One Martini backbone bead per residue (centre of mass of N, CA, C, O) as a GRO file, in nm:
protein
  540
    1MET     BB    1   4.422   0.120  -2.138
    2ALA     BB    2   4.387   0.313  -2.396
    3SER     BB    3   4.301   0.612  -2.478
    4PRO     BB    4   4.180   0.807  -2.733
    5THR     BB    5   4.401   1.036  -2.685
    6ASN     BB    6   4.642   0.821  -2.755
    7ILE     BB    7   4.558   0.760  -3.063
    8LEU     BB    8   4.435   1.049  -3.115
    9ALA     BB    9   4.377   1.346  -3.223
   10GLU     BB   10   4.126   1.558  -3.156
   11GLU     BB   11   4.109   1.696  -3.443
   12GLN     BB   12   4.017   1.420  -3.592
   13VAL     BB   13   3.714   1.458  -3.427
   14HIS     BB   14   3.646   1.724  -3.581
   15CYS     BB   15   3.431   1.952  -3.688
   16SER     BB   16   3.463   2.203  -3.939
   17ILE     BB   17   3.203   2.364  -3.851
   18CYS     BB   18   3.175   2.351  -3.517
   19LEU     BB   19   3.454   2.265  -3.374
   20ASP     BB   20   3.371   1.976  -3.278
   21VAL     BB   21   3.288   1.696  -3.171
   22PHE     BB   22   3.129   1.459  -3.300
   23THR     BB   23   2.775   1.436  -3.407
   24ASN     BB   24   2.671   1.218  -3.594
   25PRO     BB   25   2.864   1.109  -3.814
   26VAL     BB   26   2.923   1.180  -4.165
   27SER     BB   27   2.955   1.073  -4.503
   28ILE     BB   28   3.071   1.187  -4.805
   29PRO     BB   29   3.174   1.114  -5.126
   30CYS     BB   30   3.467   1.260  -5.076
   31GLY     BB   31   3.530   1.158  -4.747
   32HIS     BB   32   3.413   1.354  -4.562
   33ASN     BB   33   3.342   1.475  -4.223
   34PHE     BB   34   3.027   1.530  -4.038
   35CYS     BB   35   2.781   1.655  -3.892
   36MET     BB   36   2.463   1.608  -3.965
   37ALA     BB   37   2.354   1.892  -3.886
   38CYS     BB   38   2.578   2.066  -4.017
   39ILE     BB   39   2.552   1.980  -4.321
   40GLY     BB   40   2.255   2.043  -4.346
   41SER     BB   41   2.277   2.349  -4.277
   42TYR     BB   42   2.484   2.426  -4.492
   43TRP     BB   43   2.307   2.352  -4.744
   44LYS     BB   44   2.067   2.545  -4.673
   45THR     BB   45   2.269   2.817  -4.691
   46SER     BB   46   2.328   2.708  -4.980
   47SER     BB   47   2.335   2.699  -5.344
   48LEU     BB   48   2.537   2.459  -5.295
   49PHE     BB   49   2.670   2.126  -5.314
   50MET     BB   50   2.932   2.155  -5.090
   51CYS     BB   51   3.240   2.098  -4.969
   52PRO     BB   52   3.396   2.257  -4.700
   53MET     BB   53   3.686   2.138  -4.762
   54CYS     BB   54   3.726   2.071  -5.103
   55LYS     BB   55   3.487   2.212  -5.283
   56LYS     BB   56   3.305   2.006  -5.389
   57VAL     BB   57   3.060   1.969  -5.641
   58PHE     BB   58   2.714   1.892  -5.649
   59LEU     BB   59   2.430   1.855  -5.834
   60LYS     BB   60   2.321   1.704  -5.582
   61GLN     BB   61   2.220   1.583  -5.304
   62PRO     BB   62   2.398   1.380  -5.133
   63ASP     BB   63   2.471   1.096  -4.999
   64ILE     BB   64   2.460   0.974  -4.665
   65SER     BB   65   2.669   0.824  -4.401
   66ILE     BB   66   2.722   0.655  -4.125
   67ASN     BB   67   3.001   0.679  -3.899
   68THR     BB   68   3.048   0.448  -3.663
   69VAL     BB   69   3.343   0.461  -3.581
   70LEU     BB   70   3.358   0.770  -3.535
   71ARG     BB   71   3.134   0.782  -3.327
   72GLU     BB   72   3.269   0.613  -3.106
   73ILE     BB   73   3.520   0.790  -3.076
   74ALA     BB   74   3.371   1.052  -3.006
   75GLU     BB   75   3.232   0.948  -2.751
   76GLN     BB   76   3.493   0.886  -2.597
   77PHE     BB   77   3.597   1.171  -2.593
   78LYS     BB   78   3.368   1.291  -2.428
   79GLU     BB   79   3.401   1.113  -2.179
   80MET     BB   80   3.699   1.179  -2.119
   81ARG     BB   81   3.657   1.486  -2.087
   82VAL     BB   82   3.476   1.475  -1.841
   83TYR     BB   83   3.662   1.297  -1.645
   84GLU     BB   84   3.940   1.449  -1.678
   85GLN     BB   85   3.829   1.754  -1.622
   86ASP     BB   86   3.546   1.730  -1.427
   87GLY     BB   87   3.409   1.487  -1.372
   88PRO     BB   88   3.140   1.455  -1.232
   89TRP     BB   89   2.840   1.582  -1.254
   90THR     BB   90   2.719   1.901  -1.085
   91GLY     BB   91   2.506   2.080  -1.287
   92GLU     BB   92   2.704   2.192  -1.481
   93VAL     BB   93   2.781   2.364  -1.789
   94PHE     BB   94   3.015   2.306  -2.046
   95CYS     BB   95   3.226   2.364  -2.280
   96ASP     BB   96   3.285   2.175  -2.586
   97VAL     BB   97   3.542   2.342  -2.717
   98CYS     BB   98   3.725   2.340  -2.502
   99THR     BB   99   4.070   2.220  -2.451
  100ALA     BB  100   4.122   2.313  -2.189
  101THR     BB  101   3.985   2.489  -1.974
  102GLN     BB  102   3.667   2.473  -1.893
  103GLN     BB  103   3.399   2.661  -1.955
  104GLN     BB  104   3.114   2.800  -1.891
  105ALA     BB  105   2.818   2.780  -2.022
  106VAL     BB  106   2.566   2.998  -2.197
  107LYS     BB  107   2.504   2.804  -2.449
  108SER     BB  108   2.287   2.604  -2.660
  109CYS     BB  109   2.281   2.410  -2.959
  110LEU     BB  110   2.025   2.254  -3.157
  111VAL     BB  111   2.202   2.195  -3.415
  112CYS     BB  112   2.495   2.110  -3.298
  113LEU     BB  113   2.487   1.994  -3.008
  114THR     BB  114   2.621   2.250  -2.844
  115SER     BB  115   2.825   2.399  -2.599
  116TYR     BB  116   2.895   2.752  -2.505
  117CYS     BB  117   3.092   2.986  -2.445
  118GLU     BB  118   3.135   3.313  -2.481
  119GLU     BB  119   3.367   3.299  -2.693
  120HIS     BB  120   3.253   3.064  -2.882
  121LEU     BB  121   2.981   3.200  -2.942
  122LYS     BB  122   3.079   3.423  -3.130
  123THR     BB  123   3.176   3.236  -3.357
  124HIS     BB  124   2.911   3.088  -3.403
  125THR     BB  125   2.715   3.336  -3.460
  126ALA     BB  126   2.879   3.440  -3.705
  127ARG     BB  127   2.826   3.173  -3.887
  128PHE     BB  128   2.530   3.099  -3.726
  129THR     BB  129   2.246   3.286  -3.719
  130LYS     BB  130   2.002   3.046  -3.729
  131HIS     BB  131   2.058   2.920  -3.479
  132LYS     BB  132   1.936   2.753  -3.195
  133LEU     BB  133   1.918   2.893  -2.870
  134ILE     BB  134   1.987   2.792  -2.530
  135GLU     BB  135   2.007   2.707  -2.237
  136PRO     BB  136   2.223   2.534  -2.069
  137VAL     BB  137   2.266   2.178  -2.139
  138GLN     BB  138   2.250   1.852  -2.108
  139ASN     BB  139   2.210   1.615  -2.334
  140LEU     BB  140   2.124   1.704  -2.635
  141GLU     BB  141   2.059   1.435  -2.782
  142ASP     BB  142   1.799   1.376  -2.600
  143ARG     BB  143   1.640   1.635  -2.748
  144MET     BB  144   1.637   1.459  -3.001
  145CYS     BB  145   1.522   1.318  -3.274
  146LYS     BB  146   1.628   1.017  -3.401
  147LYS     BB  147   1.471   1.034  -3.683
  148HIS     BB  148   1.477   1.379  -3.753
  149GLU     BB  149   1.665   1.583  -3.603
  150ARG     BB  150   1.469   1.713  -3.390
  151LEU     BB  151   1.313   1.884  -3.165
  152LEU     BB  152   1.171   1.808  -2.853
  153GLU     BB  153   0.851   1.997  -2.832
  154LEU     BB  154   0.649   1.755  -2.797
  155PHE     BB  155   0.346   1.585  -2.666
  156CYS     BB  156   0.205   1.268  -2.663
  157LYS     BB  157  -0.088   1.163  -2.524
  158LYS     BB  158  -0.128   0.874  -2.630
  159ASP     BB  159   0.193   0.765  -2.608
  160GLN     BB  160   0.371   0.918  -2.398
  161VAL     BB  161   0.563   1.109  -2.589
  162MET     BB  162   0.823   1.263  -2.739
  163VAL     BB  163   0.816   1.505  -3.010
  164CYS     BB  164   0.829   1.624  -3.321
  165VAL     BB  165   0.705   1.787  -3.587
  166LEU     BB  166   0.736   1.547  -3.791
  167CYS     BB  167   0.580   1.335  -3.623
  168THR     BB  168   0.293   1.482  -3.662
  169GLU     BB  169   0.310   1.397  -3.988
  170MET     BB  170   0.319   1.085  -3.916
  171ASP     BB  171   0.295   0.875  -3.661
  172HIS     BB  172   0.127   1.145  -3.513
  173ARG     BB  173  -0.103   1.276  -3.680
  174ALA     BB  174  -0.383   1.194  -3.492
  175HIS     BB  175  -0.256   1.315  -3.246
  176TYR     BB  176  -0.241   1.452  -2.929
  177THR     BB  177  -0.060   1.756  -2.891
  178VAL     BB  178   0.185   1.921  -2.678
  179PRO     BB  179   0.371   2.116  -2.522
  180VAL     BB  180   0.614   2.052  -2.299
  181GLU     BB  181   0.543   2.283  -2.104
  182ARG     BB  182   0.253   2.195  -2.050
  183GLU     BB  183   0.313   1.910  -1.950
  184TRP     BB  184   0.496   2.001  -1.723
  185ASN     BB  185   0.279   2.154  -1.562
  186GLU     BB  186   0.094   1.911  -1.518
  187ARG     BB  187   0.305   1.722  -1.385
  188LYS     BB  188   0.378   1.911  -1.157
  189ALA     BB  189   0.105   1.903  -1.019
  190GLN     BB  190   0.100   1.595  -0.984
  191MET     BB  191   0.363   1.580  -0.819
  192ARG     BB  192   0.268   1.747  -0.579
  193LYS     BB  193   0.057   1.543  -0.496
  194THR     BB  194   0.251   1.307  -0.454
  195GLU     BB  195   0.427   1.445  -0.245
  196ALA     BB  196   0.198   1.479  -0.037
  197GLU     BB  197   0.135   1.177  -0.011
  198VAL     BB  198   0.414   1.089   0.089
  199GLN     BB  199   0.413   1.266   0.337
  200GLN     BB  200   0.164   1.134   0.461
  201MET     BB  201   0.281   0.849   0.478
  202ILE     BB  202   0.507   0.923   0.669
  203GLN     BB  203   0.331   1.032   0.901
  204GLU     BB  204   0.167   0.774   0.947
  205ARG     BB  205   0.419   0.596   1.020
  206LEU     BB  206   0.520   0.763   1.254
  207LYS     BB  207   0.261   0.732   1.417
  208LYS     BB  208   0.268   0.421   1.428
  209VAL     BB  209   0.533   0.396   1.577
  210LYS     BB  210   0.439   0.551   1.828
  211GLU     BB  211   0.201   0.363   1.891
  212ILE     BB  212   0.361   0.100   1.926
  213LYS     BB  213   0.549   0.194   2.150
  214HIS     BB  214   0.321   0.258   2.346
  215CYS     BB  215   0.196  -0.031   2.348
  216VAL     BB  216   0.444  -0.172   2.460
  217GLU     BB  217   0.440  -0.031   2.733
  218LEU     BB  218   0.153  -0.119   2.807
  219ASN     BB  219   0.211  -0.420   2.780
  220LYS     BB  220   0.413  -0.437   3.008
  221SER     BB  221   0.219  -0.336   3.224
  222SER     BB  222   0.005  -0.555   3.180
  223SER     BB  223   0.187  -0.796   3.238
  224LYS     BB  224   0.252  -0.716   3.525
  225SER     BB  225  -0.041  -0.721   3.627
  226GLU     BB  226  -0.101  -1.015   3.558
  227ILE     BB  227   0.114  -1.139   3.736
  228GLU     BB  228   0.016  -1.018   4.001
  229HIS     BB  229  -0.265  -1.141   3.985
  230SER     BB  230  -0.179  -1.437   3.976
  231MET     BB  231  -0.043  -1.433   4.255
  232GLN     BB  232  -0.301  -1.372   4.412
  233VAL     BB  233  -0.457  -1.619   4.328
  234PHE     BB  234  -0.242  -1.843   4.417
  235SER     BB  235  -0.225  -1.756   4.723
  236ASN     BB  236  -0.533  -1.889   4.771
  237LEU     BB  237  -0.407  -2.163   4.722
  238VAL     BB  238  -0.296  -2.454   4.714
  239HIS     BB  239  -0.008  -2.626   4.661
  240ALA     BB  240  -0.118  -2.771   4.392
  241THR     BB  241  -0.113  -2.481   4.221
  242GLN     BB  242   0.189  -2.390   4.174
  243LYS     BB  243   0.251  -2.508   3.896
  244ALA     BB  244   0.035  -2.351   3.742
  245GLN     BB  245   0.146  -2.075   3.811
  246ALA     BB  246   0.425  -2.095   3.673
  247GLU     BB  247   0.315  -2.156   3.388
  248LEU     BB  248   0.161  -1.891   3.356
  249VAL     BB  249   0.393  -1.689   3.380
  250VAL     BB  250   0.551  -1.798   3.140
  251ALA     BB  251   0.327  -1.752   2.929
  252ILE     BB  252   0.309  -1.447   2.961
  253GLU     BB  253   0.606  -1.378   2.906
  254GLU     BB  254   0.616  -1.508   2.625
  255LYS     BB  255   0.397  -1.335   2.498
  256GLN     BB  256   0.536  -1.066   2.555
  257ARG     BB  257   0.792  -1.130   2.397
  258LYS     BB  258   0.652  -1.175   2.125
  259THR     BB  259   0.527  -0.898   2.112
  260VAL     BB  260   0.790  -0.739   2.109
  261LEU     BB  261   0.912  -0.875   1.860
  262TRP     BB  262   0.681  -0.803   1.672
  263ALA     BB  263   0.692  -0.497   1.715
  264GLN     BB  264   0.983  -0.465   1.619
  265GLY     BB  265   0.924  -0.565   1.335
  266LEU     BB  266   0.725  -0.340   1.265
  267ILE     BB  267   0.917  -0.105   1.308
  268GLU     BB  268   1.128  -0.189   1.101
  269GLU     BB  269   0.933  -0.190   0.861
  270LEU     BB  270   0.849   0.105   0.887
  271GLU     BB  271   1.135   0.229   0.869
  272GLN     BB  272   1.187   0.124   0.586
  273GLU     BB  273   0.952   0.277   0.454
  274ILE     BB  274   1.042   0.555   0.540
  275THR     BB  275   1.313   0.553   0.394
  276MET     BB  276   1.194   0.503   0.114
  277LEU     BB  277   1.006   0.756   0.115
  278LYS     BB  278   1.230   0.965   0.157
  279MET     BB  279   1.375   0.903  -0.102
  280ARG     BB  280   1.136   0.968  -0.283
  281ASN     BB  281   1.103   1.259  -0.178
  282THR     BB  282   1.379   1.358  -0.269
  283GLU     BB  283   1.338   1.302  -0.565
  284LEU     BB  284   1.088   1.483  -0.594
  285SER     BB  285   1.221   1.743  -0.496
  286HIS     BB  286   1.435   1.760  -0.715
  287LEU     BB  287   1.232   1.750  -0.952
  288ALA     BB  288   1.059   2.002  -0.862
  289HIS     BB  289   1.325   2.208  -0.915
  290THR     BB  290   1.329   2.162  -1.203
  291GLU     BB  291   1.368   2.322  -1.542
  292ASP     BB  292   1.395   2.051  -1.691
  293HIS     BB  293   1.177   1.919  -1.897
  294ILE     BB  294   1.300   1.658  -2.002
  295HIS     BB  295   1.403   1.540  -1.739
  296PHE     BB  296   1.132   1.537  -1.603
  297LEU     BB  297   0.978   1.351  -1.811
  298GLN     BB  298   1.177   1.110  -1.784
  299LYS     BB  299   1.139   1.074  -1.458
  300PHE     BB  300   0.837   1.081  -1.383
  301PRO     BB  301   0.718   0.783  -1.422
  302SER     BB  302   0.910   0.653  -1.187
  303LEU     BB  303   0.782   0.865  -0.946
  304ILE     BB  304   0.457   0.869  -0.938
  305THR     BB  305   0.468   0.608  -0.809
  306HIS     BB  306   0.434   0.429  -0.544
  307PRO     BB  307   0.576   0.257  -0.333
  308GLN     BB  308   0.581  -0.052  -0.209
  309THR     BB  309   0.337  -0.094   0.044
  310LYS     BB  310   0.187  -0.129   0.347
  311ASP     BB  311  -0.111  -0.182   0.510
  312TRP     BB  312  -0.153  -0.028   0.847
  313SER     BB  313  -0.456   0.013   0.949
  314GLU     BB  314  -0.478  -0.303   1.088
  315THR     BB  315  -0.239  -0.249   1.279
  316HIS     BB  316  -0.192  -0.399   1.608
  317VAL     BB  317  -0.104  -0.356   1.957
  318HIS     BB  318  -0.201  -0.522   2.220
  319THR     BB  319  -0.230  -0.463   2.571
  320ASP     BB  320  -0.435  -0.707   2.611
  321GLN     BB  321  -0.297  -1.036   2.618
  322CYS     BB  322  -0.466  -1.215   2.864
  323VAL     BB  323  -0.737  -1.309   2.768
  324GLY     BB  324  -0.826  -1.597   2.961
  325THR     BB  325  -0.568  -1.737   3.066
  326ILE     BB  326  -0.613  -1.770   3.367
  327ARG     BB  327  -0.886  -1.911   3.354
  328ARG     BB  328  -0.796  -2.170   3.199
  329VAL     BB  329  -0.606  -2.270   3.424
  330VAL     BB  330  -0.794  -2.262   3.678
  331SER     BB  331  -1.034  -2.451   3.566
  332LYS     BB  332  -0.889  -2.728   3.620
  333LEU     BB  333  -0.968  -2.654   3.934
  334GLU     BB  334  -1.280  -2.643   3.970
  335GLU     BB  335  -1.363  -2.690   4.271
  336THR     BB  336  -1.134  -2.485   4.400
  337LEU     BB  337  -1.173  -2.237   4.164
  338THR     BB  338  -1.453  -2.099   4.136
  339GLN     BB  339  -1.420  -1.826   4.271
  340GLU     BB  340  -1.183  -1.724   4.096
  341ILE     BB  341  -1.326  -1.747   3.821
  342GLU     BB  342  -1.546  -1.538   3.873
  343LYS     BB  343  -1.353  -1.299   3.904
  344LEU     BB  344  -1.210  -1.323   3.629
  345ALA     BB  345  -1.460  -1.295   3.447
  346GLU     BB  346  -1.533  -1.009   3.529
  347THR     BB  347  -1.268  -0.880   3.432
  348GLU     BB  348  -1.278  -0.982   3.141
  349LEU     BB  349  -1.540  -0.837   3.056
  350LYS     BB  350  -1.430  -0.550   3.096
  351ILE     BB  351  -1.212  -0.572   2.880
  352ILE     BB  352  -1.383  -0.662   2.619
  353GLN     BB  353  -1.578  -0.410   2.616
  354LYS     BB  354  -1.363  -0.228   2.462
  355TYR     BB  355  -1.444  -0.410   2.182
  356SER     BB  356  -1.678  -0.273   2.065
  357ALA     BB  357  -1.927  -0.345   1.816
  358ASP     BB  358  -2.108  -0.238   1.527
  359VAL     BB  359  -2.392  -0.428   1.499
  360ILE     BB  360  -2.562  -0.529   1.199
  361LEU     BB  361  -2.796  -0.632   0.983
  362ASP     BB  362  -2.833  -0.828   0.681
  363PRO     BB  363  -3.088  -0.832   0.447
  364ASP     BB  364  -2.945  -1.015   0.216
  365THR     BB  365  -2.937  -1.280   0.430
  366ALA     BB  366  -3.222  -1.302   0.513
  367ASN     BB  367  -3.466  -1.493   0.573
  368PRO     BB  368  -3.802  -1.475   0.471
  369TRP     BB  369  -3.904  -1.531   0.779
  370LEU     BB  370  -3.755  -1.273   0.844
  371GLN     BB  371  -3.755  -0.975   1.057
  372LEU     BB  372  -3.640  -0.648   1.040
  373SER     BB  373  -3.558  -0.375   1.165
  374GLU     BB  374  -3.495  -0.056   1.076
  375ASP     BB  375  -3.202  -0.065   1.235
  376ARG     BB  376  -3.093  -0.370   1.232
  377ARG     BB  377  -3.117  -0.488   1.566
  378GLN     BB  378  -3.364  -0.676   1.490
  379VAL     BB  379  -3.518  -1.014   1.521
  380ARG     BB  380  -3.793  -1.200   1.367
  381HIS     BB  381  -4.048  -1.438   1.345
  382LEU     BB  382  -4.329  -1.433   1.139
  383GLY     BB  383  -4.470  -1.709   1.017
  384ALA     BB  384  -4.398  -1.592   0.721
  385TRP     BB  385  -4.365  -1.551   0.388
  386GLN     BB  386  -4.146  -1.351   0.191
  387ASP     BB  387  -4.141  -1.155  -0.108
  388ILE     BB  388  -3.809  -1.190  -0.193
  389PRO     BB  389  -3.513  -1.179  -0.314
  390ASP     BB  390  -3.286  -1.438  -0.435
  391THR     BB  391  -2.994  -1.410  -0.326
  392PRO     BB  392  -2.678  -1.542  -0.287
  393GLU     BB  393  -2.672  -1.449   0.029
  394ARG     BB  394  -2.928  -1.595   0.092
  395PHE     BB  395  -3.121  -1.773   0.311
  396ASP     BB  396  -3.366  -2.019   0.205
  397THR     BB  397  -3.416  -2.237   0.457
  398VAL     BB  398  -3.266  -2.110   0.690
  399VAL     BB  399  -3.309  -1.903   0.986
  400ILE     BB  400  -3.085  -1.670   0.876
  401ALA     BB  401  -2.855  -1.406   0.991
  402LEU     BB  402  -2.623  -1.157   0.918
  403GLY     BB  403  -2.387  -0.944   0.941
  404GLN     BB  404  -2.266  -0.674   0.775
  405GLN     BB  405  -1.992  -0.695   0.933
  406GLY     BB  406  -1.678  -0.810   0.904
  407PHE     BB  407  -1.390  -1.016   1.022
  408SER     BB  408  -1.011  -1.019   0.967
  409SER     BB  409  -0.945  -0.872   1.246
  410GLY     BB  410  -0.907  -0.859   1.569
  411ARG     BB  411  -1.131  -0.721   1.819
  412HIS     BB  412  -1.471  -0.834   1.922
  413TYR     BB  413  -1.787  -0.697   2.065
  414TRP     BB  414  -2.117  -0.825   2.163
  415GLU     BB  415  -2.472  -0.789   2.243
  416VAL     BB  416  -2.757  -1.015   2.328
  417GLN     BB  417  -3.102  -1.016   2.351
  418VAL     BB  418  -3.307  -1.304   2.434
  419GLY     BB  419  -3.488  -1.329   2.667
  420GLU     BB  420  -3.762  -1.564   2.611
  421LYS     BB  421  -3.623  -1.716   2.411
  422ASP     BB  422  -3.584  -2.069   2.315
  423ASP     BB  423  -3.473  -2.061   1.996
  424TRP     BB  424  -3.114  -2.042   1.934
  425TYR     BB  425  -2.840  -1.873   1.767
  426LEU     BB  426  -2.494  -1.771   1.845
  427GLY     BB  427  -2.225  -1.591   1.659
  428VAL     BB  428  -2.010  -1.722   1.404
  429ALA     BB  429  -1.935  -1.694   1.046
  430ARG     BB  430  -1.814  -1.777   0.765
  431ALA     BB  431  -1.826  -1.652   0.443
  432SER     BB  432  -1.851  -1.963   0.299
  433VAL     BB  433  -2.110  -2.047   0.375
  434ARG     BB  434  -2.390  -2.203   0.331
  435ARG     BB  435  -2.712  -2.074   0.184
  436LYS     BB  436  -2.831  -2.342   0.061
  437GLY     BB  437  -3.034  -2.540   0.199
  438ARG     BB  438  -2.902  -2.757   0.392
  439ILE     BB  439  -2.792  -2.701   0.741
  440THR     BB  440  -2.500  -2.721   0.953
  441VAL     BB  441  -2.431  -2.633   1.287
  442SER     BB  442  -2.076  -2.613   1.282
  443THR     BB  443  -1.738  -2.609   1.283
  444ALA     BB  444  -1.713  -2.788   1.021
  445HIS     BB  445  -1.917  -2.552   0.870
  446GLY     BB  446  -1.845  -2.248   1.000
  447TYR     BB  447  -1.951  -2.260   1.316
  448TRP     BB  448  -1.959  -2.042   1.615
  449ALA     BB  449  -2.184  -2.153   1.871
  450LEU     BB  450  -2.467  -2.068   2.067
  451ALA     BB  451  -2.739  -2.269   2.217
  452MET     BB  452  -3.101  -2.297   2.235
  453LYS     BB  453  -3.297  -2.588   2.326
  454LYS     BB  454  -3.618  -2.656   2.420
  455GLY     BB  455  -3.592  -2.411   2.655
  456ASN     BB  456  -3.328  -2.578   2.843
  457GLU     BB  457  -3.095  -2.630   2.621
  458TYR     BB  458  -2.750  -2.615   2.611
  459ARG     BB  459  -2.514  -2.542   2.337
  460VAL     BB  460  -2.247  -2.626   2.119
  461SER     BB  461  -2.092  -2.628   1.778
  462SER     BB  462  -1.958  -2.881   1.803
  463SER     BB  463  -1.774  -3.195   1.717
  464PRO     BB  464  -1.978  -3.272   1.886
  465PRO     BB  465  -2.212  -3.158   2.067
  466LEU     BB  466  -2.216  -2.949   2.366
  467LEU     BB  467  -2.335  -2.966   2.673
  468LEU     BB  468  -2.486  -2.724   2.902
  469THR     BB  469  -2.475  -2.584   3.230
  470ILE     BB  470  -2.720  -2.323   3.294
  471GLU     BB  471  -2.722  -2.086   3.570
  472PRO     BB  472  -2.927  -1.907   3.483
  473LYS     BB  473  -3.112  -1.795   3.252
  474LEU     BB  474  -3.059  -1.646   2.967
  475LYS     BB  475  -3.067  -1.287   2.857
  476ARG     BB  476  -2.756  -1.194   2.809
  477VAL     BB  477  -2.516  -1.204   2.539
  478GLY     BB  478  -2.170  -1.234   2.496
  479VAL     BB  479  -1.950  -1.164   2.214
  480TYR     BB  480  -1.614  -1.288   2.143
  481VAL     BB  481  -1.343  -1.182   1.914
  482ASP     BB  482  -1.017  -1.329   1.822
  483PHE     BB  483  -0.860  -1.367   1.538
  484GLU     BB  484  -0.556  -1.426   1.601
  485GLU     BB  485  -0.626  -1.636   1.844
  486GLY     BB  486  -0.889  -1.808   1.780
  487GLN     BB  487  -1.142  -1.663   1.940
  488VAL     BB  488  -1.462  -1.774   2.095
  489SER     BB  489  -1.680  -1.605   2.323
  490PHE     BB  490  -1.907  -1.651   2.609
  491TYR     BB  491  -2.148  -1.444   2.801
  492ASP     BB  492  -2.291  -1.354   3.106
  493VAL     BB  493  -2.385  -1.036   3.163
  494VAL     BB  494  -2.551  -1.035   3.426
  495ILE     BB  495  -2.330  -1.225   3.605
  496LYS     BB  496  -2.043  -1.222   3.489
  497SER     BB  497  -1.989  -1.488   3.299
  498HIS     BB  498  -1.854  -1.770   3.174
  499ILE     BB  499  -1.930  -2.015   2.925
  500TYR     BB  500  -1.754  -2.022   2.636
  501THR     BB  501  -1.463  -2.153   2.434
  502PHE     BB  502  -1.317  -2.116   2.126
  503MET     BB  503  -1.037  -2.285   1.961
  504ASP     BB  504  -0.889  -2.159   1.662
  505SER     BB  505  -0.857  -2.108   1.303
  506PHE     BB  506  -0.851  -1.824   1.085
  507ARG     BB  507  -0.889  -1.772   0.706
  508GLU     BB  508  -1.154  -1.593   0.723
  509LYS     BB  509  -1.416  -1.418   0.729
  510LEU     BB  510  -1.630  -1.294   0.990
  511TYR     BB  511  -1.980  -1.330   1.101
  512PRO     BB  512  -2.240  -1.248   1.246
  513PHE     BB  513  -2.478  -1.485   1.407
  514PHE     BB  514  -2.835  -1.571   1.333
  515TYR     BB  515  -3.072  -1.810   1.485
  516LEU     BB  516  -3.434  -1.839   1.428
  517TYR     BB  517  -3.704  -1.967   1.551
  518CYS     BB  518  -4.012  -2.031   1.584
  519CYS     BB  519  -4.283  -1.821   1.705
  520ASP     BB  520  -4.558  -1.687   1.932
  521LYS     BB  521  -4.416  -1.440   2.053
  522ALA     BB  522  -4.350  -1.100   2.043
  523SER     BB  523  -4.092  -1.126   2.246
  524ASP     BB  524  -3.941  -1.304   2.022
  525ILE     BB  525  -3.646  -1.132   2.030
  526LEU     BB  526  -3.350  -1.031   1.876
  527SER     BB  527  -3.105  -0.808   2.035
  528ILE     BB  528  -2.889  -0.552   1.973
  529CYS     BB  529  -2.675  -0.409   2.214
  530PRO     BB  530  -2.550  -0.195   2.407
  531VAL     BB  531  -2.253  -0.155   2.570
  532THR     BB  532  -2.238  -0.240   2.915
  533GLU     BB  533  -2.188  -0.267   3.286
  534SER     BB  534  -2.450  -0.371   3.341
  535THR     BB  535  -2.655  -0.616   3.538
  536HIS     BB  536  -2.908  -0.586   3.410
  537SER     BB  537  -3.214  -0.731   3.223
  538LYS     BB  538  -3.303  -0.518   3.049
  539LEU     BB  539  -3.441  -0.424   2.777
  540CYS     BB  540  -3.314  -0.271   2.462
   0.00000   0.00000   0.00000
């Protein structure tokens, strides 16, 4: 395809006033063409409305019309001149008038929308003394108001656009405008803040990558220890348990493999975000060093918002991956494995105590029959109704109170002193459980709980309820939740034994759950206790 320079001589698309390729060419009644800004300026400095080419005089300022065909040809000339002579823009501004080797521009004219080298600038300033010159910049047309052909030197705060002086007298008459330099300074400060935030995001993700890699190594070590432990356990059992031993090792290794794959996926995702954030940081850094106000304000809106990234604050790779796994396998051989199960439960309890949660009661959920201590770590049945607001969160019929903080991920453990209390429920409830009217405590209705009924009967809230034989009587109960694994477990903290585990899937936030029946003794209080490894049953 032929280029424009092969069709026409370049002189045919030159304005006779500015001596450069047309910018917004217009035709006047005599048929001659000029840049819109050039002919307008020419007539302003002349006492007659005369054509600079044929010298025809008009009685009044003639109507002008945009020459669209000539404008397209002129634009093609400009594009071809850039790519044929200079190649892609490197940040330098070259003279628009030079026809041979282009010299570097020293000034740009806001009237002619043309950049001049030192030699051509002398000719220009000699003919047009009142034209406004600035430091050389690219894309002068983008700096002019398309509507009024005036310099974009103001910024409208209301519409968040750059405007010219005439715009403030028309479409933006009542709007608050400021010089673009002032807006540039404000946006510059805002951009520095964004740049610092992006840097912080990068550092946080680099730290998270390091943390995950470290956890993977610890996970491998933990898996190795678990396997070695399981081998010791099964070495003490009869030949009939060897099949269960092999299945357990495979299960641990598979879980560890999945953990590694999952962690690798997390690392890859984090590294992708880091790469994206680094790219954004580079863009911000480049923009931060530009002195080009217009370019800065044009690019600023697309860079000020953070790239869409994931919240990694709740993402963790747990190093203790096999909590309860060995115990659940060995417990199938109940009669012969009792001793081993007791040992495993004690080790398990020590592990989960590392996930201690600071649980306090939520007064907005407590039934009016219940009284909470000042520190909200104890609850007792008053035996009398309290006149307190009936909020949507409050249980109005059943004597229940929930914990203040819910769990939507991770592992959590807390201990409750039940003392001599005879009738209670402990566990977790999902956020959407029914708060008003009659309530059934069961897994089908969103409760995973251990209960003591009628003073000596223990049960869990399965459907139907499952009775448990527990000796001796419970004094202090540990509650453990693993949200991702769908596990809720209960432990006798005093003798360090496992009581029961629910395995389910959780799709919404879980809250610590306390259900307290009417009592006659002042000692009938449920207390949330600090987690320790002590075996004594002293009240907390």
